[in-house]
All heavy atoms as a GROMACS GRO file, in nm:
protein
  574
    1MET      N    1   4.445  -0.700  -3.091
    1MET     CA    2   4.461  -0.792  -3.203
    1MET      C    3   4.406  -0.929  -3.166
    1MET      O    4   4.439  -0.983  -3.061
    1MET     CB    5   4.609  -0.801  -3.239
    1MET     CG    6   4.637  -0.892  -3.353
    1MET     SD    7   4.811  -0.874  -3.397
    1MET     CE    8   4.842  -1.034  -3.456
    2ASN      N    9   4.322  -0.984  -3.250
    2ASN     CA   10   4.265  -1.116  -3.224
    2ASN      C   11   4.352  -1.224  -3.287
    2ASN      O   12   4.394  -1.212  -3.402
    2ASN     CB   13   4.124  -1.127  -3.282
    2ASN     CG   14   4.021  -1.057  -3.197
    2ASN    OD1   15   4.052  -1.002  -3.094
    2ASN    ND2   16   3.899  -1.059  -3.242
    3THR      N   17   4.376  -1.328  -3.211
    3THR     CA   18   4.446  -1.445  -3.259
    3THR      C   19   4.340  -1.546  -3.301
    3THR      O   20   4.235  -1.556  -3.238
    3THR     CB   21   4.534  -1.504  -3.147
    3THR    OG1   22   4.627  -1.405  -3.106
    3THR    CG2   23   4.608  -1.626  -3.194
    4LYS      N   24   4.369  -1.622  -3.404
    4LYS     CA   25   4.272  -1.720  -3.452
    4LYS      C   26   4.274  -1.846  -3.366
    4LYS      O   27   4.380  -1.898  -3.333
    4LYS     CB   28   4.303  -1.756  -3.597
    4LYS     CG   29   4.195  -1.839  -3.662
    4LYS     CD   30   4.228  -1.856  -3.809
    4LYS     CE   31   4.106  -1.901  -3.884
    4LYS     NZ   32   4.135  -1.912  -4.027
    5ALA      N   33   4.158  -1.894  -3.333
    5ALA     CA   34   4.139  -2.022  -3.266
    5ALA      C   35   4.049  -2.104  -3.358
    5ALA      O   36   3.952  -2.052  -3.412
    5ALA     CB   37   4.073  -2.003  -3.130
    6ILE      N   38   4.084  -2.230  -3.378
    6ILE     CA   39   4.004  -2.315  -3.466
    6ILE      C   40   3.954  -2.434  -3.386
    6ILE      O   41   4.032  -2.507  -3.325
    6ILE     CB   42   4.084  -2.364  -3.588
    6ILE    CG1   43   4.144  -2.247  -3.665
    6ILE    CG2   44   3.994  -2.447  -3.679
    6ILE    CD1   45   4.236  -2.288  -3.778
    7PHE      N   46   3.823  -2.453  -3.387
    7PHE     CA   47   3.760  -2.565  -3.322
    7PHE      C   48   3.718  -2.664  -3.430
    7PHE      O   49   3.636  -2.632  -3.515
    7PHE     CB   50   3.637  -2.519  -3.242
    7PHE     CG   51   3.566  -2.631  -3.174
    7PHE    CD1   52   3.616  -2.689  -3.059
    7PHE    CD2   53   3.447  -2.680  -3.226
    7PHE    CE1   54   3.550  -2.792  -2.997
    7PHE    CE2   55   3.380  -2.784  -3.164
    7PHE     CZ   56   3.432  -2.840  -3.049
    8TYR      N   57   3.781  -2.782  -3.429
    8TYR     CA   58   3.749  -2.886  -3.526
    8TYR      C   59   3.655  -2.987  -3.461
    8TYR      O   60   3.676  -3.029  -3.347
    8TYR     CB   61   3.876  -2.960  -3.569
    8TYR     CG   62   3.973  -2.876  -3.648
    8TYR    CD1   63   4.085  -2.821  -3.587
    8TYR    CD2   64   3.955  -2.854  -3.784
    8TYR    CE1   65   4.176  -2.745  -3.659
    8TYR    CE2   66   4.046  -2.778  -3.857
    8TYR     CZ   67   4.156  -2.724  -3.794
    8TYR     OH   68   4.246  -2.649  -3.866
    9HIS      N   69   3.553  -3.028  -3.537
    9HIS     CA   70   3.462  -3.130  -3.485
    9HIS      C   71   3.401  -3.206  -3.601
    9HIS      O   72   3.423  -3.173  -3.718
    9HIS     CB   73   3.354  -3.068  -3.396
    9HIS     CG   74   3.250  -2.991  -3.469
    9HIS    ND1   75   3.131  -3.047  -3.507
    9HIS    CD2   76   3.247  -2.863  -3.511
    9HIS    CE1   77   3.058  -2.955  -3.568
    9HIS    NE2   78   3.126  -2.843  -3.571
   10ALA      N   79   3.326  -3.312  -3.567
   10ALA     CA   80   3.265  -3.396  -3.670
   10ALA      C   81   3.114  -3.403  -3.658
   10ALA      O   82   3.050  -3.482  -3.724
   10ALA     CB   83   3.324  -3.537  -3.664
   11GLY      N   84   3.057  -3.321  -3.571
   11GLY     CA   85   2.912  -3.315  -3.560
   11GLY      C   86   2.850  -3.416  -3.465
   11GLY      O   87   2.728  -3.416  -3.447
   12CYS      N   88   2.929  -3.500  -3.401
   12CYS     CA   89   2.876  -3.599  -3.308
   12CYS      C   90   2.828  -3.528  -3.180
   12CYS      O   91   2.864  -3.412  -3.156
   12CYS     CB   92   2.981  -3.705  -3.276
   12CYS     SG   93   3.120  -3.642  -3.180
   13PRO      N   94   2.749  -3.594  -3.097
   13PRO     CA   95   2.700  -3.530  -2.974
   13PRO      C   96   2.811  -3.478  -2.883
   13PRO      O   97   2.798  -3.371  -2.824
   13PRO     CB   98   2.618  -3.640  -2.906
   13PRO     CG   99   2.573  -3.729  -3.017
   13PRO     CD  100   2.687  -3.726  -3.117
   14VAL      N  101   2.922  -3.552  -2.872
   14VAL     CA  102   3.035  -3.507  -2.790
   14VAL      C  103   3.091  -3.377  -2.847
   14VAL      O  104   3.118  -3.282  -2.774
   14VAL     CB  105   3.145  -3.615  -2.783
   14VAL    CG1  106   3.272  -3.561  -2.718
   14VAL    CG2  107   3.095  -3.738  -2.707
   15CYS      N  108   3.104  -3.372  -2.979
   15CYS     CA  109   3.158  -3.253  -3.045
   15CYS      C  110   3.066  -3.132  -3.029
   15CYS      O  111   3.111  -3.022  -3.002
   15CYS     CB  112   3.180  -3.280  -3.193
   15CYS     SG  113   3.309  -3.402  -3.230
   16VAL      N  114   2.937  -3.154  -3.048
   16VAL     CA  115   2.841  -3.045  -3.038
   16VAL      C  116   2.838  -2.989  -2.895
   16VAL      O  117   2.836  -2.867  -2.875
   16VAL     CB  118   2.701  -3.090  -3.084
   16VAL    CG1  119   2.596  -2.985  -3.055
   16VAL    CG2  120   2.704  -3.123  -3.233
   17ALA      N  121   2.842  -3.077  -2.796
   17ALA     CA  122   2.844  -3.031  -2.657
   17ALA      C  123   2.970  -2.950  -2.628
   17ALA      O  124   2.965  -2.847  -2.562
   17ALA     CB  125   2.835  -3.150  -2.561
   18ALA      N  126   3.084  -2.997  -2.678
   18ALA     CA  127   3.209  -2.924  -2.659
   18ALA      C  128   3.205  -2.789  -2.730
   18ALA      O  129   3.250  -2.688  -2.675
   18ALA     CB  130   3.328  -3.006  -2.709
   19GLU      N  131   3.148  -2.785  -2.850
   19GLU     CA  132   3.137  -2.658  -2.922
   19GLU      C  133   3.050  -2.560  -2.844
   19GLU      O  134   3.086  -2.443  -2.828
   19GLU     CB  135   3.077  -2.680  -3.060
   19GLU     CG  136   3.061  -2.550  -3.136
   19GLU     CD  137   2.992  -2.566  -3.270
   19GLU    OE1  138   2.966  -2.679  -3.313
   19GLU    OE2  139   2.965  -2.462  -3.332
   20ASP      N  140   2.938  -2.606  -2.793
   20ASP     CA  141   2.848  -2.519  -2.716
   20ASP      C  142   2.920  -2.461  -2.595
   20ASP      O  143   2.906  -2.343  -2.564
   20ASP     CB  144   2.723  -2.595  -2.671
   20ASP     CG  145   2.629  -2.624  -2.785
   20ASP    OD1  146   2.641  -2.562  -2.892
   20ASP    OD2  147   2.541  -2.712  -2.766
   21SER      N  148   2.996  -2.542  -2.525
   21SER     CA  149   3.068  -2.496  -2.406
   21SER      C  150   3.185  -2.407  -2.441
   21SER      O  151   3.205  -2.302  -2.380
   21SER     CB  152   3.117  -2.615  -2.324
   21SER     OG  153   3.008  -2.689  -2.276
   22LEU      N  154   3.266  -2.448  -2.539
   22LEU     CA  155   3.385  -2.372  -2.574
   22LEU      C  156   3.353  -2.238  -2.639
   22LEU      O  157   3.419  -2.138  -2.612
   22LEU     CB  158   3.475  -2.452  -2.668
   22LEU     CG  159   3.560  -2.556  -2.600
   22LEU    CD1  160   3.633  -2.638  -2.704
   22LEU    CD2  161   3.659  -2.490  -2.507
   23ALA      N  162   3.254  -2.236  -2.724
   23ALA     CA  163   3.219  -2.112  -2.792
   23ALA      C  164   3.186  -2.003  -2.691
   23ALA      O  165   3.218  -1.886  -2.712
   23ALA     CB  166   3.103  -2.134  -2.888
   24LYS      N  167   3.126  -2.042  -2.581
   24LYS     CA  168   3.092  -1.945  -2.477
   24LYS      C  169   3.213  -1.909  -2.391
   24LYS      O  170   3.216  -1.802  -2.330
   24LYS     CB  171   2.981  -2.002  -2.388
   24LYS     CG  172   2.851  -2.020  -2.463
   24LYS     CD  173   2.748  -2.090  -2.376
   24LYS     CE  174   2.627  -2.126  -2.460
   24LYS     NZ  175   2.539  -2.219  -2.391
   25ALA      N  176   3.312  -1.995  -2.385
   25ALA     CA  177   3.426  -1.975  -2.296
   25ALA      C  178   3.541  -1.898  -2.362
   25ALA      O  179   3.622  -1.838  -2.292
   25ALA     CB  180   3.477  -2.109  -2.245
   26ILE      N  181   3.550  -1.900  -2.494
   26ILE     CA  182   3.660  -1.833  -2.563
   26ILE      C  183   3.639  -1.682  -2.555
   26ILE      O  184   3.533  -1.630  -2.588
   26ILE     CB  185   3.668  -1.878  -2.711
   26ILE    CG1  186   3.701  -2.026  -2.720
   26ILE    CG2  187   3.770  -1.795  -2.789
   26ILE    CD1  188   3.838  -2.064  -2.672
   27ASP      N  189   3.742  -1.612  -2.513
   27ASP     CA  190   3.738  -1.466  -2.501
   27ASP      C  191   3.746  -1.403  -2.641
   27ASP      O  192   3.852  -1.403  -2.703
   27ASP     CB  193   3.856  -1.420  -2.414
   27ASP     CG  194   3.857  -1.270  -2.391
   27ASP    OD1  195   3.778  -1.197  -2.452
   27ASP    OD2  196   3.940  -1.226  -2.309
   28SER      N  197   3.633  -1.352  -2.689
   28SER     CA  198   3.628  -1.298  -2.825
   28SER      C  199   3.710  -1.171  -2.842
   28SER      O  200   3.737  -1.131  -2.955
   28SER     CB  201   3.482  -1.274  -2.866
   28SER     OG  202   3.423  -1.177  -2.782
   29SER      N  203   3.751  -1.109  -2.733
   29SER     CA  204   3.838  -0.992  -2.746
   29SER      C  205   3.983  -1.035  -2.770
   29SER      O  206   4.065  -0.955  -2.814
   29SER     CB  207   3.830  -0.903  -2.622
   29SER     OG  208   3.888  -0.966  -2.509
   30ARG      N  209   4.014  -1.161  -2.744
   30ARG     CA  210   4.150  -1.214  -2.764
   30ARG      C  211   4.160  -1.309  -2.883
   30ARG      O  212   4.266  -1.322  -2.943
   30ARG     CB  213   4.198  -1.287  -2.639
   30ARG     CG  214   4.219  -1.195  -2.521
   30ARG     CD  215   4.277  -1.269  -2.403
   30ARG     NE  216   4.404  -1.331  -2.439
   30ARG     CZ  217   4.454  -1.438  -2.378
   30ARG    NH1  218   4.390  -1.494  -2.279
   30ARG    NH2  219   4.570  -1.488  -2.416
   31TYR      N  220   4.050  -1.379  -2.914
   31TYR     CA  221   4.054  -1.482  -3.016
   31TYR      C  222   3.936  -1.470  -3.112
   31TYR      O  223   3.823  -1.447  -3.071
   31TYR     CB  224   4.048  -1.622  -2.953
   31TYR     CG  225   4.169  -1.653  -2.869
   31TYR    CD1  226   4.167  -1.635  -2.732
   31TYR    CD2  227   4.287  -1.699  -2.927
   31TYR    CE1  228   4.278  -1.662  -2.655
   31TYR    CE2  229   4.398  -1.726  -2.851
   31TYR     CZ  230   4.394  -1.708  -2.715
   31TYR     OH  231   4.504  -1.734  -2.640
   32HIS      N  232   3.966  -1.492  -3.239
   32HIS     CA  233   3.863  -1.507  -3.340
   32HIS      C  234   3.843  -1.658  -3.355
   32HIS      O  235   3.934  -1.728  -3.398
   32HIS     CB  236   3.904  -1.445  -3.473
   32HIS     CG  237   3.812  -1.483  -3.584
   32HIS    ND1  238   3.686  -1.430  -3.597
   32HIS    CD2  239   3.826  -1.572  -3.684
   32HIS    CE1  240   3.627  -1.484  -3.702
   32HIS    NE2  241   3.710  -1.570  -3.756
   33LEU      N  242   3.726  -1.708  -3.317
   33LEU     CA  243   3.699  -1.852  -3.320
   33LEU      C  244   3.637  -1.892  -3.453
   33LEU      O  245   3.536  -1.837  -3.496
   33LEU     CB  246   3.604  -1.890  -3.206
   33LEU     CG  247   3.564  -2.037  -3.199
   33LEU    CD1  248   3.685  -2.125  -3.171
   33LEU    CD2  249   3.457  -2.056  -3.093
   34GLU      N  250   3.702  -1.988  -3.518
   34GLU     CA  251   3.647  -2.048  -3.639
   34GLU      C  252   3.608  -2.191  -3.605
   34GLU      O  253   3.686  -2.265  -3.547
   34GLU     CB  254   3.751  -2.049  -3.752
   34GLU     CG  255   3.699  -2.115  -3.878
   34GLU     CD  256   3.802  -2.125  -3.989
   34GLU    OE1  257   3.921  -2.099  -3.965
   34GLU    OE2  258   3.762  -2.162  -4.100
   35VAL      N  259   3.487  -2.229  -3.640
   35VAL     CA  260   3.439  -2.365  -3.616
   35VAL      C  261   3.439  -2.439  -3.749
   35VAL      O  262   3.382  -2.392  -3.848
   35VAL     CB  263   3.297  -2.363  -3.556
   35VAL    CG1  264   3.244  -2.504  -3.538
   35VAL    CG2  265   3.297  -2.288  -3.423
   36VAL      N  266   3.508  -2.554  -3.751
   36VAL     CA  267   3.520  -2.633  -3.873
   36VAL      C  268   3.458  -2.771  -3.849
   36VAL      O  269   3.505  -2.847  -3.765
   36VAL     CB  270   3.668  -2.648  -3.915
   36VAL    CG1  271   3.679  -2.735  -4.039
   36VAL    CG2  272   3.732  -2.512  -3.938
   37HIS      N  273   3.353  -2.801  -3.924
   37HIS     CA  274   3.286  -2.931  -3.918
   37HIS      C  275   3.353  -3.021  -4.022
   37HIS      O  276   3.329  -3.007  -4.142
   37HIS     CB  277   3.137  -2.912  -3.948
   37HIS     CG  278   3.054  -3.035  -3.930
   37HIS    ND1  279   3.083  -3.156  -3.987
   37HIS    CD2  280   2.940  -3.052  -3.860
   37HIS    CE1  281   2.991  -3.244  -3.955
   37HIS    NE2  282   2.902  -3.182  -3.876
   38LEU      N  283   3.439  -3.110  -3.976
   38LEU     CA  284   3.517  -3.193  -4.067
   38LEU      C  285   3.432  -3.297  -4.140
   38LEU      O  286   3.473  -3.348  -4.244
   38LEU     CB  287   3.633  -3.260  -3.994
   38LEU     CG  288   3.739  -3.164  -3.942
   38LEU    CD1  289   3.842  -3.238  -3.857
   38LEU    CD2  290   3.808  -3.092  -4.057
   39GLY      N  291   3.316  -3.329  -4.086
   39GLY     CA  292   3.226  -3.420  -4.157
   39GLY      C  293   3.169  -3.355  -4.282
   39GLY      O  294   3.149  -3.420  -4.383
   40SER      N  295   3.148  -3.224  -4.276
   40SER     CA  296   3.094  -3.149  -4.389
   40SER      C  297   3.204  -3.091  -4.477
   40SER      O  298   3.184  -3.071  -4.597
   40SER     CB  299   3.007  -3.032  -4.339
   40SER     OG  300   2.900  -3.080  -4.264
   41ASP      N  301   3.318  -3.062  -4.418
   41ASP     CA  302   3.428  -2.997  -4.490
   41ASP      C  303   3.552  -3.087  -4.485
   41ASP      O  304   3.653  -3.055  -4.426
   41ASP     CB  305   3.458  -2.861  -4.427
   41ASP     CG  306   3.541  -2.772  -4.517
   41ASP    OD1  307   3.587  -2.818  -4.624
   41ASP    OD2  308   3.563  -2.655  -4.479
   42ARG      N  309   3.540  -3.203  -4.550
   42ARG     CA  310   3.646  -3.305  -4.545
   42ARG      C  311   3.778  -3.256  -4.604
   42ARG      O  312   3.884  -3.307  -4.571
   42ARG     CB  313   3.599  -3.430  -4.615
   42ARG     CG  314   3.476  -3.493  -4.546
   42ARG     CD  315   3.432  -3.621  -4.610
   42ARG     NE  316   3.532  -3.724  -4.617
   42ARG     CZ  317   3.571  -3.801  -4.516
   42ARG    NH1  318   3.517  -3.783  -4.397
   42ARG    NH2  319   3.663  -3.892  -4.533
   43ALA      N  320   3.774  -3.154  -4.688
   43ALA     CA  321   3.895  -3.100  -4.748
   43ALA      C  322   3.989  -3.041  -4.642
   43ALA      O  323   4.107  -3.023  -4.668
   43ALA     CB  324   3.860  -2.994  -4.852
   44ARG      N  325   3.937  -3.013  -4.523
   44ARG     CA  326   4.019  -2.951  -4.419
   44ARG      C  327   4.077  -3.052  -4.320
   44ARG      O  328   4.145  -3.014  -4.225
   44ARG     CB  329   3.939  -2.843  -4.347
   44ARG     CG  330   3.906  -2.731  -4.449
   44ARG     CD  331   3.854  -2.609  -4.393
   44ARG     NE  332   3.945  -2.541  -4.303
   44ARG     CZ  333   3.910  -2.433  -4.234
   44ARG    NH1  334   3.791  -2.382  -4.245
   44ARG    NH2  335   3.997  -2.376  -4.152
   45ILE      N  336   4.052  -3.182  -4.344
   45ILE     CA  337   4.108  -3.284  -4.256
   45ILE      C  338   4.260  -3.279  -4.257
   45ILE      O  339   4.324  -3.285  -4.152
   45ILE     CB  340   4.056  -3.425  -4.293
   45ILE    CG1  341   3.906  -3.434  -4.260
   45ILE    CG2  342   4.134  -3.533  -4.219
   45ILE    CD1  343   3.840  -3.564  -4.306
   46ALA      N  344   4.321  -3.264  -4.373
   46ALA     CA  345   4.468  -3.256  -4.383
   46ALA      C  346   4.521  -3.136  -4.306
   46ALA      O  347   4.625  -3.144  -4.241
   46ALA     CB  348   4.512  -3.250  -4.529
   47GLU      N  349   4.449  -3.025  -4.311
   47GLU     CA  350   4.488  -2.905  -4.235
   47GLU      C  351   4.486  -2.934  -4.086
   47GLU      O  352   4.578  -2.897  -4.013
   47GLU     CB  353   4.389  -2.793  -4.268
   47GLU     CG  354   4.397  -2.672  -4.177
   47GLU     CD  355   4.276  -2.581  -4.196
   47GLU    OE1  356   4.237  -2.555  -4.311
   47GLU    OE2  357   4.222  -2.536  -4.093
   48ALA      N  358   4.380  -3.002  -4.040
   48ALA     CA  359   4.370  -3.037  -3.898
   48ALA      C  360   4.484  -3.130  -3.857
   48ALA      O  361   4.547  -3.109  -3.752
   48ALA     CB  362   4.235  -3.102  -3.870
   49GLU      N  363   4.514  -3.229  -3.940
   49GLU     CA  364   4.625  -3.320  -3.910
   49GLU      C  365   4.757  -3.245  -3.902
   49GLU      O  366   4.838  -3.269  -3.812
   49GLU     CB  367   4.634  -3.430  -4.017
   49GLU     CG  368   4.522  -3.530  -4.006
   49GLU     CD  369   4.528  -3.635  -4.116
   49GLU    OE1  370   4.568  -3.603  -4.231
   49GLU    OE2  371   4.489  -3.749  -4.089
   50ALA      N  372   4.779  -3.153  -3.996
   50ALA     CA  373   4.903  -3.074  -3.996
   50ALA      C  374   4.915  -2.988  -3.871
   50ALA      O  375   5.026  -2.959  -3.826
   50ALA     CB  376   4.909  -2.987  -4.122
   51ALA      N  377   4.801  -2.950  -3.814
   51ALA     CA  378   4.801  -2.869  -3.691
   51ALA      C  379   4.820  -2.955  -3.566
   51ALA      O  380   4.827  -2.902  -3.455
   51ALA     CB  381   4.671  -2.790  -3.682
   52GLY      N  382   4.826  -3.089  -3.584
   52GLY     CA  383   4.848  -3.178  -3.471
   52GLY      C  384   4.721  -3.241  -3.415
   52GLY      O  385   4.726  -3.312  -3.315
   53VAL      N  386   4.609  -3.217  -3.480
   53VAL     CA  387   4.483  -3.275  -3.434
   53VAL      C  388   4.482  -3.423  -3.470
   53VAL      O  389   4.510  -3.461  -3.584
   53VAL     CB  390   4.362  -3.202  -3.498
   53VAL    CG1  391   4.232  -3.271  -3.463
   53VAL    CG2  392   4.360  -3.057  -3.454
   54ARG      N  393   4.451  -3.507  -3.372
   54ARG     CA  394   4.444  -3.652  -3.393
   54ARG      C  395   4.304  -3.707  -3.373
   54ARG      O  396   4.271  -3.814  -3.421
   54ARG     CB  397   4.541  -3.726  -3.299
   54ARG     CG  398   4.685  -3.686  -3.319
   54ARG     CD  399   4.736  -3.733  -3.456
   54ARG     NE  400   4.866  -3.677  -3.485
   54ARG     CZ  401   4.890  -3.588  -3.581
   54ARG    NH1  402   4.793  -3.542  -3.654
   54ARG    NH2  403   5.012  -3.543  -3.603
   55SER      N  404   4.222  -3.632  -3.298
   55SER     CA  405   4.084  -3.672  -3.275
   55SER      C  406   4.002  -3.546  -3.255
   55SER      O  407   4.056  -3.438  -3.228
   55SER     CB  408   4.072  -3.763  -3.153
   55SER     OG  409   4.108  -3.694  -3.034
   56VAL      N  410   3.871  -3.562  -3.272
   56VAL     CA  411   3.781  -3.449  -3.252
   56VAL      C  412   3.685  -3.483  -3.139
   56VAL      O  413   3.656  -3.600  -3.116
   56VAL     CB  414   3.703  -3.416  -3.381
   56VAL    CG1  415   3.795  -3.355  -3.484
   56VAL    CG2  416   3.631  -3.537  -3.438
   57PRO      N  417   3.639  -3.384  -3.068
   57PRO     CA  418   3.660  -3.241  -3.086
   57PRO      C  419   3.799  -3.198  -3.040
   57PRO      O  420   3.857  -3.258  -2.949
   57PRO     CB  421   3.553  -3.177  -2.998
   57PRO     CG  422   3.527  -3.277  -2.891
   57PRO     CD  423   3.546  -3.412  -2.956
   58ALA      N  424   3.851  -3.097  -3.106
   58ALA     CA  425   3.981  -3.042  -3.072
   58ALA      C  426   3.981  -2.892  -3.099
   58ALA      O  427   3.916  -2.844  -3.192
   58ALA     CB  428   4.092  -3.109  -3.151
   59LEU      N  429   4.058  -2.821  -3.019
   59LEU     CA  430   4.073  -2.677  -3.035
   59LEU      C  431   4.220  -2.648  -3.060
   59LEU      O  432   4.306  -2.694  -2.986
   59LEU     CB  433   4.027  -2.605  -2.908
   59LEU     CG  434   4.045  -2.454  -2.904
   59LEU    CD1  435   3.953  -2.386  -3.006
   59LEU    CD2  436   4.019  -2.401  -2.764
   60VAL      N  437   4.248  -2.576  -3.168
   60VAL     CA  438   4.385  -2.532  -3.195
   60VAL      C  439   4.391  -2.386  -3.155
   60VAL      O  440   4.322  -2.301  -3.211
   60VAL     CB  441   4.424  -2.553  -3.343
   60VAL    CG1  442   4.564  -2.497  -3.368
   60VAL    CG2  443   4.417  -2.700  -3.379
   61LEU      N  444   4.473  -2.360  -3.056
   61LEU     CA  445   4.483  -2.228  -2.995
   61LEU      C  446   4.629  -2.189  -2.991
   61LEU      O  447   4.712  -2.262  -2.936
   61LEU     CB  448   4.424  -2.236  -2.854
   61LEU     CG  449   4.399  -2.109  -2.777
   61LEU    CD1  450   4.298  -2.021  -2.847
   61LEU    CD2  451   4.348  -2.145  -2.638
   62ASP      N  452   4.662  -2.077  -3.051
   62ASP     CA  453   4.802  -2.032  -3.058
   62ASP      C  454   4.893  -2.139  -3.115
   62ASP      O  455   5.005  -2.159  -3.071
   62ASP     CB  456   4.851  -1.987  -2.920
   62ASP     CG  457   4.778  -1.866  -2.867
   62ASP    OD1  458   4.739  -1.780  -2.949
   62ASP    OD2  459   4.760  -1.857  -2.745
   63GLY      N  460   4.842  -2.215  -3.214
   63GLY     CA  461   4.920  -2.318  -3.280
   63GLY      C  462   4.933  -2.449  -3.204
   63GLY      O  463   5.000  -2.540  -3.250
   64MET      N  464   4.869  -2.458  -3.089
   64MET     CA  465   4.876  -2.580  -3.007
   64MET      C  466   4.742  -2.652  -3.012
   64MET      O  467   4.639  -2.590  -2.984
   64MET     CB  468   4.908  -2.545  -2.861
   64MET     CG  469   5.044  -2.485  -2.839
   64MET     SD  470   5.175  -2.608  -2.846
   64MET     CE  471   5.127  -2.717  -2.715
   65PRO      N  472   4.742  -2.783  -3.044
   65PRO     CA  473   4.616  -2.857  -3.043
   65PRO      C  474   4.580  -2.903  -2.902
   65PRO      O  475   4.665  -2.952  -2.828
   65PRO     CB  476   4.645  -2.976  -3.134
   65PRO     CG  477   4.792  -2.998  -3.120
   65PRO     CD  478   4.852  -2.862  -3.096
   66PHE      N  479   4.455  -2.886  -2.867
   66PHE     CA  480   4.402  -2.934  -2.740
   66PHE      C  481   4.287  -3.028  -2.771
   66PHE      O  482   4.188  -2.986  -2.833
   66PHE     CB  483   4.354  -2.817  -2.652
   66PHE     CG  484   4.465  -2.724  -2.613
   66PHE    CD1  485   4.494  -2.613  -2.689
   66PHE    CD2  486   4.543  -2.751  -2.501
   66PHE    CE1  487   4.597  -2.527  -2.654
   66PHE    CE2  488   4.646  -2.665  -2.466
   66PHE     CZ  489   4.674  -2.554  -2.542
   67HIS      N  490   4.301  -3.152  -2.731
   67HIS     CA  491   4.198  -3.252  -2.757
   67HIS      C  492   4.100  -3.253  -2.641
   67HIS      O  493   4.140  -3.261  -2.525
   67HIS     CB  494   4.263  -3.389  -2.779
   67HIS     CG  495   4.349  -3.389  -2.900
   67HIS    ND1  496   4.482  -3.355  -2.897
   67HIS    CD2  497   4.318  -3.414  -3.029
   67HIS    CE1  498   4.530  -3.360  -3.020
   67HIS    NE2  499   4.433  -3.396  -3.101
   68ILE      N  500   3.972  -3.243  -2.673
   68ILE     CA  501   3.867  -3.230  -2.574
   68ILE      C  502   3.782  -3.355  -2.578
   68ILE      O  503   3.721  -3.384  -2.681
   68ILE     CB  504   3.780  -3.106  -2.604
   68ILE    CG1  505   3.869  -2.983  -2.614
   68ILE    CG2  506   3.672  -3.088  -2.502
   68ILE    CD1  507   3.832  -2.890  -2.723
   69ASN      N  508   3.778  -3.427  -2.466
   69ASN     CA  509   3.698  -3.549  -2.460
   69ASN      C  510   3.737  -3.638  -2.578
   69ASN      O  511   3.849  -3.632  -2.627
   69ASN     CB  512   3.549  -3.515  -2.457
   69ASN     CG  513   3.467  -3.619  -2.384
   69ASN    OD1  514   3.502  -3.736  -2.379
   69ASN    ND2  515   3.356  -3.577  -2.328
   70PHE      N  516   3.650  -3.722  -2.625
   70PHE     CA  517   3.681  -3.804  -2.742
   70PHE      C  518   3.553  -3.831  -2.819
   70PHE      O  519   3.460  -3.890  -2.767
   70PHE     CB  520   3.747  -3.937  -2.703
   70PHE     CG  521   3.782  -4.020  -2.823
   70PHE    CD1  522   3.896  -3.991  -2.895
   70PHE    CD2  523   3.700  -4.123  -2.864
   70PHE    CE1  524   3.928  -4.066  -3.009
   70PHE    CE2  525   3.731  -4.198  -2.977
   70PHE     CZ  526   3.846  -4.169  -3.049
   71GLY      N  527   3.552  -3.786  -2.943
   71GLY     CA  528   3.438  -3.810  -3.030
   71GLY      C  529   3.472  -3.910  -3.138
   71GLY      O  530   3.406  -4.011  -3.154
   72ALA      N  531   3.582  -3.882  -3.211
   72ALA     CA  532   3.626  -3.970  -3.319
   72ALA      C  533   3.769  -3.940  -3.357
   72ALA      O  534   3.814  -3.826  -3.348
   72ALA     CB  535   3.535  -3.954  -3.441
   73LYS      N  536   3.841  -4.043  -3.402
   73LYS     CA  537   3.974  -4.022  -3.457
   73LYS      C  538   3.960  -3.962  -3.596
   73LYS      O  539   3.864  -3.991  -3.667
   73LYS     CB  540   4.050  -4.154  -3.467
   73LYS     CG  541   4.084  -4.216  -3.334
   73LYS     CD  542   4.172  -4.336  -3.352
   73LYS     CE  543   4.085  -4.453  -3.391
   73LYS     NZ  544   4.158  -4.580  -3.394
   74LEU      N  545   4.057  -3.878  -3.635
   74LEU     CA  546   4.052  -3.821  -3.770
   74LEU      C  547   4.053  -3.929  -3.875
   74LEU      O  548   3.989  -3.916  -3.979
   74LEU     CB  549   4.168  -3.724  -3.792
   74LEU     CG  550   4.159  -3.588  -3.725
   74LEU    CD1  551   4.273  -3.499  -3.773
   74LEU    CD2  552   4.027  -3.520  -3.752
   75SER      N  553   4.125  -4.036  -3.848
   75SER     CA  554   4.134  -4.145  -3.946
   75SER      C  555   3.998  -4.212  -3.969
   75SER      O  556   3.980  -4.282  -4.068
   75SER     CB  557   4.238  -4.247  -3.901
   75SER     OG  558   4.203  -4.302  -3.774
   76ASP      N  559   3.904  -4.192  -3.878
   76ASP     CA  560   3.770  -4.251  -3.894
   76ASP      C  561   3.676  -4.163  -3.974
   76ASP      O  562   3.566  -4.207  -4.009
   76ASP     CB  563   3.706  -4.277  -3.757
   76ASP     CG  564   3.778  -4.387  -3.680
   76ASP    OD1  565   3.845  -4.472  -3.743
   76ASP    OD2  566   3.767  -4.387  -3.555
   77LEU      N  567   3.717  -4.041  -4.003
   77LEU     CA  568   3.627  -3.948  -4.074
   77LEU      C  569   3.626  -3.973  -4.224
   77LEU      O  570   3.712  -4.012  -4.286
   77LEU     CB  571   3.665  -3.804  -4.045
   77LEU     CG  572   3.656  -3.762  -3.899
   77LEU    CD1  573   3.697  -3.618  -3.884
   77LEU    CD2  574   3.515  -3.783  -3.846
   0.00000   0.00000   0.00000
């Protein structure tokens, strides 16, 4: 059974680099990875905030937000 993992980003160079690295590192036999570009899909910003995301890039894995490096605060999007 695959658990959903959501990678939120805003398209900045920090975010794109993190996506490139994380997408390769996530075990696809354990997780279904969804990539959400919050700059393009602003309707999902509230969803990211509700999941505990405060800045991007961030990965929500098993309901826990993990902030990776620092690209932008959600409030700046």
